[in-house]
C-alpha positions as CSV (number, residue, x, y, z in Angstrom):
1,M,-44.5,8.9,47.4
2,Q,-45.8,9.8,44.0
3,Y,-48.2,8.4,42.1
4,V,-50.1,8.2,38.7
5,I,-53.8,6.8,38.9
6,T,-55.2,5.8,35.6
7,L,-59.2,6.2,35.6
8,P,-61.4,3.7,34.7
9,S,-63.2,4.2,31.3
10,E,-66.2,3.2,33.0
11,P,-68.3,6.0,34.6
12,S,-66.9,7.0,38.3
13,D,-66.4,9.9,40.6
14,P,-63.0,10.8,41.0
15,R,-64.1,13.9,43.5
16,R,-65.0,11.1,46.0
17,F,-62.0,9.1,45.6
18,A,-59.9,12.6,46.1
19,E,-62.6,13.0,49.7
20,L,-61.4,9.5,50.7
21,I,-57.8,10.1,50.1
22,V,-57.8,14.0,51.9
23,A,-59.5,12.4,54.6
24,E,-57.2,9.5,55.0
25,D,-54.1,12.1,54.0
26,P,-54.8,15.6,54.9
27,G,-51.3,16.5,53.2
28,A,-52.0,14.8,50.2
29,V,-51.9,16.7,47.3
30,L,-53.5,15.5,43.5
31,D,-54.6,17.0,40.2
32,Q,-55.7,15.9,36.9
33,V,-53.1,14.7,34.4
34,P,-53.4,17.3,31.3
35,G,-55.0,15.7,28.1
36,A,-55.1,12.1,30.1
37,P,-57.8,9.9,32.2
38,A,-55.6,10.0,35.1
39,I,-54.2,11.7,38.4
40,R,-51.2,12.7,40.1
41,L,-50.9,12.1,43.6
42,S,-48.4,13.1,46.2
43,T,-49.3,11.3,49.5
44,C,-48.0,9.1,52.3
45,L,-50.7,6.2,51.4
46,S,-49.5,3.0,50.3
47,H,-50.4,1.5,47.1
48,G,-52.6,-0.8,48.7
49,E,-54.4,1.7,51.0
50,L,-55.2,3.6,47.9
51,H,-56.5,1.0,46.2
52,G,-59.1,0.2,49.1
53,L,-60.1,3.5,48.9
54,A,-60.8,3.5,45.0
55,G,-63.0,0.7,45.8
56,A,-64.6,2.3,48.4
57,A,-65.3,5.1,46.2
58,G,-67.1,2.9,43.4
59,M,-64.3,3.0,41.2
60,N,-63.1,-0.5,39.5
61,I,-59.7,-0.1,38.9
62,G,-57.0,-2.7,38.7
63,T,-53.7,-2.4,41.0
64,E,-51.9,-2.2,37.9
65,S,-53.6,1.4,37.3
66,I,-52.0,2.6,40.2
67,K,-48.1,3.4,39.4
68,L,-45.9,4.6,42.1
69,L,-43.4,7.2,40.4
70,P,-39.7,7.0,41.2
71,S,-38.6,9.1,43.9
72,D,-37.2,12.5,42.9
73,C,-35.9,13.8,46.2
74,C,-32.1,15.0,45.7
75,G,-31.5,14.2,49.6
76,G,-30.3,17.9,50.0
77,C,-32.9,19.2,52.6
78,S,-32.9,16.1,55.0
79,G,-30.6,13.5,53.5
């Protein structure tokens, strides 16, 4: 699944959040959205799991800050 997560405006540590994500899903891929206070993320983790990890990282974000993106799967590789 792919997400865009808007980072909080108050001071936070997105690197700690990234570490916790990768600890739970070693195959996760994330990067900073250019010019925006947000990260893009591809992971097998659920919306709820990501919200919990954000809290564990000390990031005060609402569930609306975690946006699940529509699938871009064409079905060509395995249906």
